[in-house]
ROKEDREN-769329 format. One line per field, with one value per residue (C-alpha): residue number from 0; residue in one letter; x, y, z. Coordinates in steps of 0.25 Angstrom, whole numbers, plus 2048, in hexadecimal, padded with zeros to 3 digits. Each point is the difference from the previous one (the first is absolute). Example, Ala and Ser with C-alpha at 12.3 -4.5 7.8 and 13.67 -1.06 7.14 Angstrom:
<sites>
pos <- c(0;1);
code <- c(A;S);
X <- c(831;806);
Y <- c(7EE;80E);
Z <- c(81F;7FE);
</sites>
This chain:
<sites>
pos <- c(0;1;2;3;4;5;6;7;8;9;10;11;12;13;14;15;16;17;18;19;20;21;22;23;24;25;26;27;28;29;30;31;32;33;34;35;36;37;38;39;40;41;42;43;44;45;46;47;48;49;50;51;52;53;54;55;56;57;58;59;60;61;62;63;64;65;66;67;68;69;70;71;72;73;74;75;76;77;78;79;80;81;82;83;84;85;86;87;88;89;90;91;92;93;94;95;96;97;98;99;100;101;102;103;104;105;106;107;108;109;110;111;112;113;114;115;116;117;118;119;120;121;122;123;124;125;126;127;128;129;130;131;132;133;134;135;136;137;138;139;140;141;142;143;144;145;146;147;148;149;150;151;152;153;154;155;156;157;158;159;160;161;162;163;164;165;166;167;168;169;170;171;172;173;174;175;176;177;178;179;180;181;182;183;184;185;186;187;188;189;190;191;192;193;194;195;196;197;198;199;200;201;202;203;204;205;206;207;208;209;210;211;212;213;214;215;216;217;218;219;220;221;222;223;224;225;226;227;228;229;230;231;232;233);
code <- c(M;D;T;S;S;S;A;R;H;T;P;E;T;R;S;R;I;L;D;A;A;E;G;L;F;V;E;H;G;F;E;A;T;S;M;R;M;I;T;S;Q;A;G;V;N;L;A;A;V;N;Y;H;F;G;S;K;D;A;L;I;Q;E;V;F;R;R;R;L;T;D;L;N;R;Q;R;L;A;M;L;E;R;L;E;S;E;A;G;G;A;P;L;K;P;S;R;I;V;E;A;F;F;G;T;A;L;A;M;A;A;D;T;E;H;G;G;H;T;F;M;R;L;L;G;R;T;Y;T;E;P;N;A;F;V;R;Q;F;L;A;E;E;Y;A;E;V;L;E;R;F;L;G;A;L;Y;G;A;L;P;D;V;P;R;E;E;I;L;W;R;F;H;F;M;M;G;A;M;S;Y;A;I;A;G;T;D;A;L;Q;L;F;A;G;K;F;D;D;A;D;P;A;R;M;L;P;R;L;M;S;F;L;L;G;G;L;R;A;P;L;P;D;Y;T;G;L;A;V;K;A;R;R;G;G;R;E;A;A);
X <- c(ACB;7F4;802;7FA;7F3;7FA;804;7FB;7F1;7FF;7F5;80C;807;7F3;800;80E;7FD;7F4;807;80C;7F7;7F7;80D;806;7F3;7FF;80E;801;7F2;7FB;806;80E;801;806;7FD;810;7FE;7F4;808;80D;7F9;7F7;80D;7F8;802;7F7;7FA;7FA;7F9;7FA;7FC;7F8;7FB;803;802;804;7F1;7FB;80B;7FB;7F1;804;808;7F3;7F6;807;7FD;7F5;7F6;801;800;7F3;7FA;802;7FA;7F4;7FF;800;7F5;7F8;801;7FD;7F3;7FB;802;7F8;7F4;7FD;803;80B;80E;807;809;80D;7FD;801;80C;806;7FD;805;80D;802;803;80A;807;801;807;809;804;805;80E;803;7F8;801;7F4;808;808;7F3;7F8;80C;7FF;7F1;802;80A;7F7;7F6;809;808;7F9;801;7F4;802;801;7F4;7F7;803;7FD;7F3;7FC;804;7FA;7F2;7F8;806;7FE;7F2;7FC;807;7FB;7F2;802;804;7F5;7F6;807;801;7F3;801;80D;800;807;809;805;802;808;809;802;803;80A;806;801;807;80A;802;802;809;809;801;804;809;80B;804;80B;7F6;7FD;80F;802;7FA;800;80F;803;7F3;801;7F1;7FE;7FB;7F6;7F8;7FD;7FC;7F1;7FB;807;7FB;7F2;7FE;804;7F7;7F4;801;801;7F3;7F9;804;7F5;7FC;808;7F9;800;7F8;80C;808;7F4;800;80F;7FF;7F5;808;80D;7F8;7FB;80E;806;7F6);
Y <- c(1B4;802;80E;800;807;7F4;7F6;807;802;7F1;7F7;7F8;80C;804;7F2;800;80C;7FB;7F3;808;808;7F6;7F8;80C;804;7F3;800;80E;807;80C;80B;7F9;7FD;80B;802;7FE;7F2;7FC;805;7F9;7F3;801;804;80D;80F;80A;804;7F2;801;80D;7FC;7F4;805;80E;801;7F5;801;7FC;7F5;7FA;800;7F9;7F6;7FD;801;7F6;7F4;805;804;7F2;7F9;808;7FC;7F2;801;806;7F7;7F5;806;802;7F2;7FB;809;7FC;7F1;803;805;80B;7F8;805;7FA;7F8;809;7F7;801;80F;800;7F7;809;80C;7FB;7F3;808;809;7F4;7F9;80D;7FF;7F2;805;801;800;80C;80A;7FD;7FC;80D;808;7FA;802;80E;801;7F9;80A;80C;7FB;800;80C;80E;808;809;802;7F1;7FD;80B;7FA;7F1;804;806;7F4;7F6;807;7F9;7F1;803;805;7F4;7F6;807;7FF;7F1;7FE;808;7F7;7F3;803;808;7FC;807;80F;807;807;7F2;7FC;80D;7FD;7F2;804;809;7F5;7F8;80A;802;7F1;7FF;80C;7FB;7F2;804;80B;7F5;7F7;809;803;7F2;7FC;80A;7F8;7F1;801;7FA;7FE;7F8;7FD;80E;7F9;80B;7F5;7FA;80D;800;7F3;804;80F;7FD;7F6;80B;80B;7F7;7FD;80F;803;7F4;803;803;80E;807;802;80E;7FF;7FC;80C;809;7FA;801;80F;803;7FA;807;80D;7FE;7FC;80D;807);
Z <- c(4E3;7F7;7FB;7F2;7FE;7F8;80A;80C;7FA;7FF;808;804;806;808;805;805;807;807;804;806;807;806;805;806;806;807;805;804;801;7F8;807;800;7F2;7F7;7F1;7FF;806;7F6;7F4;804;803;7F2;7F8;7FB;802;807;7F3;7FD;80C;7FF;7F2;805;80D;802;80F;80B;805;7F3;7FF;80E;7FB;7F3;808;808;7F5;7F5;80A;80A;7F4;7FB;80E;804;7F3;802;80E;7FA;7F5;80A;809;7F4;7FC;80E;802;7F2;804;80D;7F9;80A;80C;80A;7FD;80A;808;7FD;7F1;802;808;7F5;7F5;807;806;7F8;7F4;807;807;7F2;7FB;80C;7FB;7F3;801;7F1;7FB;80B;807;80D;800;7FE;80B;80A;7FC;802;80E;804;7FC;809;80B;7FE;800;7F3;7FE;7F1;7FD;80A;7F9;7F2;806;806;7F2;7FA;809;802;7F6;804;80E;7FF;7F9;809;80C;7FB;7FD;80E;806;7F9;803;80F;804;80E;802;802;7F5;808;805;7F1;7FE;80A;7FD;7F1;806;808;7F4;7F7;80B;801;7F1;7FE;80C;7FA;7F2;805;803;80C;806;80C;802;800;80B;80A;7F8;7FD;7F2;7F8;7F4;7FC;7F9;7F3;7FA;7FA;80E;804;7FA;808;80C;801;7FA;80C;80A;7F9;800;80F;803;7F7;807;80E;80B;802;80A;80F;803;80D;808;7FB;804;80E;801;7FC;80A;80B;7FB;801;80E;805;7F9;807);
</sites>
């Protein structure tokens, strides 16, 4: 156990705490992961966690911030490069999707430096409600989402903005579900060996682009059914 004052103040101790918390949050969720579990996994005492983070909420924020800030920076840098190359012309939708989702999937394929674990945590966060974390992520994503949605609006002028928002929402959900793991897939597919994170990028990008390019839904048939249902109920 790391108990000395000098040891618990080192950057290496801080990284150990973040790594331990990240892995435990993936495995157990935020609520079920206790500070005792984190300190035990990291080999430190509670004083070290308090010194570096002050509280569990602050620790959760730092777990996300240390990788998400860089991920969003990469996304914006790629988008800015594409816009510069386009010289004011609308971007191809596929390039926008690749810039946003491709960078995340590349991080998910990194099994050596913690990227894969973090993206599993991010995927779990999208599918499991936690008001505190979601509010924090909304703030972290505000600028990057505004820029990317604006680019999609310009690239797809004939698609209603509301429809683009829904499709982006669906794409976020598909990515989150995919990177969170293959446990659900194994429920109905049995033993599933092809779970190489490196193959996720081309597989999921193909699916996301197909969804973005899908024909607009026909709401007229729904309206007719709704009117018929109302008459039958009357």
